[in-house]
N, C-alpha and C positions, 0 to 999 in steps of 0.2 A: 504492500499498502502505500505510497504516494501521493501528497497533498503540497500542491504549490502555490501560494496565494500571490494576488497582485494587485493593485490600483490603489495602494493606501498614496498618503501626501497629507499635504500641509493646505488646509483653507480657512477662510473666515466664516465664523460664527453664521448661521444660516445657510450656508454653502451645503454642496453634494458632495457624495462620491460613490463609486462601484467599484467593491471589492469583487477580484474573482478568485477562483478555487480550482485549478486544474487539477483533478482525481486520475489516478491510474492505478490498475492492479485491482480492480473491482469497477464493478458496475453500478451506475449514478442511481438508473432502475428501482425502487421499489427498496432502496437501502436509508436507514437513518446517516445523517450530515448535517452539519449546523456550522454553525459562529458562536466563538467561544472570544472574549475581550480581556485583557488586565492590565488595568489604569494604575500608574507608579504610585507604589505601593499600599495596593490593593491588593485583593484574593481575585484568582479566575473567574469570569461570573460567564453561563450562557448566555447568548443574545437573542438568536434565533436560529432555530430547526426542522426540520422536517425528521417527522418519525418513518420509520419503512413501513406505517400503513396509512404513509399521507397526510399523516396530521402535522400541525407544527407546532410552535412553539415559541413564543416573545418575550422579550424581558418586557415588563411593564413602562418602564422609563422609555423606551424607543414604540413600543405600537403608535400604530400612524405615521411615523416617521421612516421606519425601517422594512424591505420587503426583501425577504429572501427566495431565490427562484432556483430554476436548475435548467440546464437546455444538454438533453441526452444525448441528443447526437453528439456532442463537445465533450461527452461525460466533465461537467464544470457546473460549480453553483456558484451562483453570485449572493450577492448583499446591495440591496439599492440603499444607499443611504441619504435621506432628505434631512433638511432644517438641522444641520447639526449644531452642537454647543459643544463648550466648554467639558462637561462633563463624558462626551465622547471620546475625548482625547484617551488612547488607548492603543496597545500593541493586538489586534483583530487577529484571532486564529481559525483556521479551518478543523476542522473535527469530525472522524468517525472511528467511532469505541474510544479502542484505546491509542489512535494515531491523530497528530496534530502536526500542521506545516509550521512552515520556519517561522512564519508571523509576516505582518504588515501594519507599520507604524501609523497611524494616522492621529493629525495634530489639526485639533481648530485651537485658533489664535486669532485675535485682531491684532 
């Protein structure tokens, strides 16, 4: 299993970013997959995830702003992040089971 994230960067409050996670070694279809993040000095937390039954989970603080989606043909999972705030500053990781990618930094600052 390999997960490679991309798309992080620095944006101003209110801005948007789309993160991508290219997966290999398994098929995304019907797989549990999701995004976690870790802010400086804080614990790792789940942001938005798909269950293997197609169910979704989103952290309360990102509901209505972040959207998780997949492209099964590309075996890639995305996280569209809108209306970003400084509280969203963190390293974002793609996750499947016990596997994590290397992470991509998202910094929201004016």
